[in-house]
C-alpha positions, 0 to 999 in steps of 0.5 A: 500500500502506497503512502499518501503524499505529505506535501506542505501547502505553499501560502503564495500559491493559495494567495495567487489562486485566491486573486485569480478566482476573485477576478474570475467571478466576473465571468459569470456576470459577463456570460449571464449578460451575453446569454440574456442578449442572445437568449440562448445559453449554448450560443453564449457558451460558444462565444465565450469558448470561441473567443478564448480559443481564438486568443489561445491559438494565436498564442500557440501559433506564435509561442514555439514551446506552447506550439510544440507541446500542443502538437505533441499531445496525440503522440503522448496518447499513442505512447501511453503517457496520457490516456484518452480520457485525460484530454477531454476535461474541456467537456466539463467546462462546456456543460458548466457554462451551459448550466449557467445559462439554463439552470440559473434562470430557473433555480436562482444563483443561490441553489446553483452555487450550492449544488456546484460547490457540493459536487466539487467538494465531494468529488475533490475528496475522491479525486485526491484519494485516488491520485487522479490529479498530479499532486498524487494521492491524499488520504480522506481523513475526518478533518478533510471531510469536515472541511469540505462539509464546512465549506458547503455550509459557508457557501450556502449561508453566503449565497442565500444571504445574497440571493433568494430568487428562483425555485427548487428544481430537482433535475436541474439541481442534480445536473449542477451537482454532477457538473460540479463533481466533473469539474473537479475531475477536469482540474485533475486531468488538466493538471496531468496533461500539463505535467506531461506537456510541461506547458500550461498554455498548451493544456489550456488551449487543449481544454478550450479546443475540446470544450468548443468542439463539444459545444458545437455538437450540442448546438447542432443537436439543439438545432435539430430538435428545436425551431427556436430562432438564433440571435447572434451576438453583437460585434466585439467592437460594438459591445466588447465587454460581452466578449471578455468571458473567454479571456477571463476563463483563460486566466482561471484554467491556467491557474488551475492547471498550475496550482492543482499540482501543488495544492491538490484538487480539494484545496484548490477548489475551496480556494477558488470558491472563496475567491469567487465569493469575494469577487461577487461581493466586490462586484455587488459593491462597485457594480451592483445589480438589482436584487443582490446586496452585501449582507451580514450573512454573506460576510459570515458565509465567506468567513466560514468558507475561509476557515474550511480552507485553512482546515483543509490545508492542515497536514492531514495526509496519512503517515505512520503515526497518523493512522488512527485518524485514517478513514480511507488511504490511497492504495495506488501510486498516482502514475498507476491509476487508470480508468480504462 
């Protein structure tokens, strides 16, 4: 039985992830406004992913190390250094962006966020346990489970204190829970690809490529079964802010690709949640929208979530003298984990 990797958490990596996640919170508002403009979540997602992919491909073309790494990915799969399922993380991002457009208008922001975070935290524990990410296996301990549960409670308090719109819809809640769970796997797989290519920009370009392809397939299927007219987005020079969602997403995916290698999936996910909550508060303060207020519940919820991050960052990995605290121990080296 292999021991879990006992790796100290770099506070600077936590700080960087927090800042980028805070900035990333603006993506939801941009995509929401774009979705309202075109009145179609898939079209809005295509604009977001397409604009991001365009930026990334320009970078890949002119930045030689990224270009070489991007083109080497098929060879890495043929050589067995990557599994085919490790390169399709972008599909999760596509479903997440679509969920923002379809689910939020029905259930509201609060239930949407709670479902996603619950899925992320539960999945992150398992992803870390089996070493699917590049940080290696991390045991599921009572303290890590408590931190994950505390984070969900903190998020619930924060978002319910910010928004009470929407109605409960069980299928949509389950959908976003599953999407949140798969998003954690996405971070782990992107980290694995980056570990092989040595290029986070190439990995991010791959992520956007796969997501864009998946969205086009969904768009074609949607058109086959509906007669809804499609509204095209405004030109970038007419409403440039509506085209910034892809660029914002790039910064977040790059940070995830890099930081998940040192923080692990659970801690990165919790840090990202805190950052996005803080970003939402800053947007409400400086760029308020009707119906959202910065209440005491919001601040209390954020504080509880921060405490959850601190608890998760404690040294809870299994060692010889920690086995009394052990609930589940990874029993495989991360390089040996396969899902095929």
